N, C-alpha and C positions, 0 to 999 in steps of 0.2 A: 691346574689353570687359578691365576688368580683374578677374582672377579671385586672389583671396587665400584662403590655408589658414589657417584657426585652430583652434587646440586647443579641446577641450571642448564646452562646451553653447551652442545658439544662444541660451538665455537670458540670455545675456552680450553680446548684438549690442547695438552703440550705438542709441541712439533713433533715428537717421538713418536707419536701414535698415529697411525693412520685412521682418518675419520671415515665412518661409516654413513652413507645417506641414501635415501631410498628414493627412487621415482615410479612412475606410475606404467614403466616399461614391463613387458613380460618377464615372467622368471626366466632369469638366465643370462638376462642382458646386462651384461656388468661390464663397467670401465673405470679404468686409472686416471686420475686426473691431479696433475702436479701443480702446484701455485707455489714457485717459491721451492721452500723448504716445508713446506705443508703438502702432505699428500692425502687424497681422499678417493674413496673406493665406491663408485655407483653401484647400486644393486636394485634390481629390477624386481619390484615387489606386486607388480600389478595394480590393477586399480582398486583404490582404495574403498569405493563402494563396493564391491565385491570379496575384500576380506574376510574372514571368519576365522574360527578359533582353530580348525584343523589348519588353514595356509598360514595362519600367524606362527604355529608350533615349526613348520617346515622353512618358514622364513628366519626364524631363528637360527634354525640349524644349517641354513645356505648361507649364512652371514660368517660362521665359523668356516664351513666348506671354503667359499670364496676365498677368504683370506689364506686358509692353508695353501688351495692351489697357489695364490700368488705370494707365497714364502714370506707371508707379515706375520710379525711376532705379537706384536701389540697393537690393539684396536681400542678405536672409542667410537661408542653406537648410542645413540637415542630412540627408545622405543615407545616414549609415554605420548607422542603424536600419534600412534594405532589406540586412543583412548579406549575405546570398546571393548579391544582384545587385550590390552598391555596388562601383563600380570606379571610380575617381576619374578614369581618361583617359577612359572614356566619357562621365561626366558633362560634362568639359570640351568633348570634340568637340560633342556635341548641345547645349550650349548656346550655342558659336559657332555651331553652324548655324541654330539657331532665332532668334538674335539678327541674322540676316542679312535684309538688303531690297534689291530691287535698285531703287535711287534715282537711278540716274546723270543720267537725263534728266530728272528731276523738279526743281521749285523749292522749296529747303528752307523750311518754314513759320518764321515767327518765334519758336514757343516750341521750334524743333528737330526732329529726328527722333524717333522713339518707340523708341530704342535703350535698352538696359540699359546703365548706364556702369561699375557696379561690383558685384561678387559676392563675398560673404564666404562661403566654404565651410567650415562648421564640423565636426568630428570629430578623428581621430587625423592630426597632422603629423607628417612627417617627411622627410629631404631624398630618399628613393625616392617618396614621395606626391606631392612638389613636383615631381620630374622627371616623374613621370608624367602631372601634370595640364599642365605645359607642353609635352609631347609632345601630347597631347590638344587642346590650343589650337592646334598647328602643322597637325594634321589637320584639324580644322574650318575653319580659315582656308583651308588649300588647297580643301577641298570648296568653300568659297564663292567663291575666287579662280576656280574651274573654272566655277561657276554664273554669275557675272560676265560671264566669257568666252561661255558658250553664249547668255546672255541679250541679248548684244549685235545690234541690229539687222542684217540683211543689209545694209541703204544704208550700215553703218559698219565691217563686216568682211568682206575678200575673202580670197582666198587669200594676196594679199600681205602685208596687214595681218594675218593668221593666222599666218603664219610669223614676221613681226615680233615679234607677241605669244609665240611661244615663246621667243623669245630674249630679252623683256623678264620672261617669268617666272624665268628661271636667273641675270638680273644677279648678279654677285658670287659664285655657286655654280660647283664645280668640274664642269660641264656643256660639252661641247664642241656647238655648234649649227650645222649645215650647212646651206642651203637650195639645192636645184637647182632652176634655172628651166626654161622650156618647151625651149629648145637642149640643155640638158643631157638631159632626157629624151628628147626625139627621136634623140639619141646614141644612149643606151642602149637605145632602141627600147621603152619604157613606152605602148605603142598604146592599152591600154584608157583610161589616165588621160588623154591626150592626145585621146583620139575624146571623152570626156566632155564637157570643157572645149571644144570646138569653137563650141558657141553662143553662148559670153561673149564680152564683150569684155576679162573680167577674165582676165591669164595664170593658167596652172595653176603650183601649187609643189609641191616634195618636200621635206619637212625632216626632216632627222637629228638627233636629239639622243641624244648619249651620257652616261652617268655611270661612272664607273671606279671604283665602290666597291670590287672587288676584279678578280683577274686572271682568274677563271673565266669558263666560257662565259656569254653574257650571258642575259637575261630580255628578250626582244623584245617590246615592246608597238605594236601598230598601231592607229592612231585615224583614222576614217574624218572627213575634212573638207569636206565639202560645206557652204560657207557659206553659200548658198541653193540648195532644192531646188524650182526650180518645175514639176520633172516632165519637162522639157525639150518636145518636139512631142508625147509624150504627156501632154499639159497636165494637172496636178491640178487638181481641181473647188474651189470655193471653199472649201469647208469642211472641206478637208484641205491647202490652201496655207497658211493661217495657221500661225505659229509653225515654219514651214520654215527659218528663219534658224538654227533648235536642230539642224540637221541634221549639224552639227559637232561636238557633242555629244563623241563619241566622241575626237575630236581633243583637244579641252578637257581629258577625262579624263586622257588618256595626257602630255600636255604639264604638267600641274599632279602626275601620279604621279611622273614623271620629276624634276620639280624636289623635291618631298616627298621622294622615296629621297636626294637631295643634302642638303637642308636637314637630313633627320634623320641622316644620316652612315652610311646603313644601309652592312653590309661586303657589297654585291652589284654587279655591272656589270648596267646597265639602260640599256638603247638604243629610244627611241620613235621611230616612224616615222609621218608625218606628210602623208598624201598630199590636196593641197586643189584642189578646183575650185569652180566655180559651175555649176550645170545649167540651163541656160536655152535657149528657144526661137527662137534667133538665126537668120540668114539661112544660117549655115554650120553649124548644129546637126547632131548626128549623127542619122541617122534609122531608125524601125523596117527592118528589112531589112539594116541596114549589117552589113558584118563586119569586126571590129577584130582586130588582131594584137597578143597580149598579150605582155610583156617574157620571157614563160617559152616563147616560140613558138605557144603554143597559140592558134587562131583561135575567135572568139567571135562567133556570129549574136545581133544586137540584136533583140530582140522587143518590148522596152517599155523607152523612154527613162528612163521613172520607176524603172527597177531598174537605178541607176548607181552605187549605193554599193559592191556586189560586185564593179564593175568596177575602181574605183580600187582595192580591196583585192586585187585578184588580183595587179595588178602589185607590189603592196607587198609581199606573200606571197613572191613570187619574188625580190624584191629583199633580203628578211631572210635569206635562204639563204646569203648571203655573210658574214654574220656568223658563221656556224656555231654558232646559238643552243642555250641547254640547253632553251628551250621558248617558242614563240610564242603571244601571244595577241592578237587582235583584237578592237576594241571599235566598234561601229557603231549607230548608230539605222537599224535596215537595213529592216526590214517592220514595216506596220501589222499584218500577220498575227500577229505576236508578242504584239500587246494582245489580239488575239481570242482568242488561247489563255491568255494568261497575265493580263490586266485588268492593273491599274495596280500591282500590288505585289511584282513580281519580274522581273528581267530572264531572257532564254533562256540557256542554255548548250547549245551543240553543240559535241561531240567524239569522236573515235572510242577516246579514252585514257581507261578508266575510273578510272584512280589519279589522272589530272589533274581530272577531273571531280569527284571527293570532294573533293579537293585546293581547287577551286573552291567548290563548296558549302560545305566548312566556314568558308572564307575570308568567304563572304558572311553565314553566321549570325553568325560573331564580331565581323563589321564594321559590321552592319546594312543592308551592299548585299546584298540577296538575290536568289537566283538560282535556278531550276528548270530541270533538263536534259531537253531534247527528243530523239528519236531521229536519228542519222545512219546509218541501215542501209542497206545493200545494195539492197535493194528501192527506196529511194528514186533511185539513182544513176541509173536509165534517163530521167528525168524532165528531166535537165540535159545529157543527150546531142543534140547540134546535128544537124539536117538539111541543112544546106548548109555547116556550118563544125565543128569540132571539138565545140563546146558551147555551148548557146544561155543567155540570161541570164535567162530564165523558161520553164515549160515549154511555155505557150501551150495553144491550145484550152479545150474548154467545163470541163477540171479544173485550170486554172492558178489558179482561186480558191482550191484545197483546197491545206492545209499549206505555204503561203507562206514561214514562218519557217524551215521544214526545207529548201526549195527553195531559199534563199538560202544556208544552211549547206553545203548539197550541194554547190552551184556553188563556194564557197570551198574547199571539200575536195578538190576537182580540181586545186587550185594546191598547198594545204598537203600533200598526200599527198607532194609531191617535196622536204619537210623532211625533214632526218634527225634529227627532234626530235617530243616532244608538241607539239600545236596545240589550241588552243579559240578557239572564236567566241562572242562574247558580244552579243546582241542586245539593246541597251539601250533600244529604243523604248518598252516600257512605263514605262520610270522616266527618261523625258526629262524629263518636268516632275514637280512634286508631286502626290501624290496626296492627296484629301481622307482627313482622319485622321491624316497626318503629321506635323502640328504645324509646318510650313515655310510660308515665303512663295510665293506663286505664282509660277511660271517655273520655269525649269530646276533640278532636284533637285540635281547634282552627282554623280550615279553614275557608274562605279563607282571612283572615286576611293579610298574607303576601301577596298573589295575588292582593289584593285590594291595598294595599299601592304602590306596584311596578307599578301596572299599572297607579294609579295616577299621580306618579312621572314621569315615562318615557314615559308612551304613550298616556295618555288624552290631545291630543293636538288637 
C-alpha cells in the first residue's frame, strides 16, 4: 500500500480517489455518495466527544476495511480533525494491519485481491510527519509478517523451518542468528525441551537472534515456538486442536520484534530466544509421570503433556541468564485459562516486579496490544511444588482447573527467579487470533509485536 502525505484539505483530492469523510453516526453506519465524478464514502465514527485512543485505532482500521468491502482501490482521508488523538504513526500502523489478508494458499481471482493500493493522507505535512508515517508502516508490516508466519499451517512449518524463518526475517539487517540442534541441546542439558520433542519425527531447534544496537545489557525476549501442539499423549479434543499451528505465535512475535528493532535502528541491545518443538503423541513421546531434568538442574514431574510450552520456556529462561540481561520477557500462547480469565481483548502479564508490570501496561496502552496483570503471589507457589520431582508442570488433582494462567506463570517463576534482572511473562493466548470488532482479517492477530517494540524503544532502560 502506497501512503502519501498531502498538505491541505481533502476537498482537493483527485477525482480518481474515493474521499473518506466521518460522521457522528454509530460505527458501521457507512454509505456512498456520488456527486458527478466525485465519490465519497461516509463512515460512522461515533460522537467525537466520546472518541479515545483505542477507538481511534479501530476507526483507522475500519476506513481500510470499509473501502475493501466496497472494492475501492484508492482513497483520500483526513484525520487531523481528530486533533487530540490524531497520530500519523498510529494511522499508518493500523492502515497496514487492516490491509492484510492471509491469502498465501488461495488462488488469486481474476479481478485481483481486495487490497487498498493507494492512500492520500491529507492534513499538515512535514519531514517529521513523513518520518512518523514511514515508521508506522514499518511497524504495521512487521505485525503482518508475524501474522503470516503464525498463520502458516503446521504441515508447512516445523522447528527447522521456523529457525530458517528467523534467519530470513533479518536478511540484510545487522542481526546475528545462531541455531542449536538436538546434539547441541543434549550437550547443554536442555532436558525439558528435548523431553517435549521426543514424540515427533521433527527435530527440535533453539535459535538465538542478537541485534546490538548498543553495548548495554540486553533486553532478552523468549518466544514459545511449538509449531504444532497436538497435546501429546494428553491429546487435545477436536474442538481444541484446530489452530494449534499458531502455538508458535510467541516465537513469531519475538522474531519480528528483533527484526523490527534492527530495521528501525533502535539504540538498544536486543536478543531473541526461540525454543521450537512439535508436540506429538509418537511412540517415543514423553508420558504423564515422566520426570525431566531441566537445564537449570531442577527436575520436573510431567502431569500433563499438554502443558508443554512452559517446559520449553523453562530451559530458555535458564539459558537467558548467560547474557546478563537487563530484563527478560517471555511471550507464549501458554494457557486456555487466560482466555477464560480475560476474554479476547487483552493478554495476561505476570511478574513479581511492579515497575516492570507498569511499563508493560503502558506500552500496551500506547501500542494497542493491551495487557492485564494477574497475580503471582507466594500463596500460589505450593501448587507447582512436585511430589516426586522438584516441581510439576501442572498442579493436578481436583483444583487443577482453577487459576491455570497463574499456575503457568508460577511454574516459569521457578526458573526466572534465578535471573539477576526483572522478568515478566506474557500469556498471549487471548490475542492469538483477531477478535470480533478488531477490524482485522481472521487468523493470527500479530500480538504483541507493537507492545514489544514500544517497550524496547521507550521503557527498556
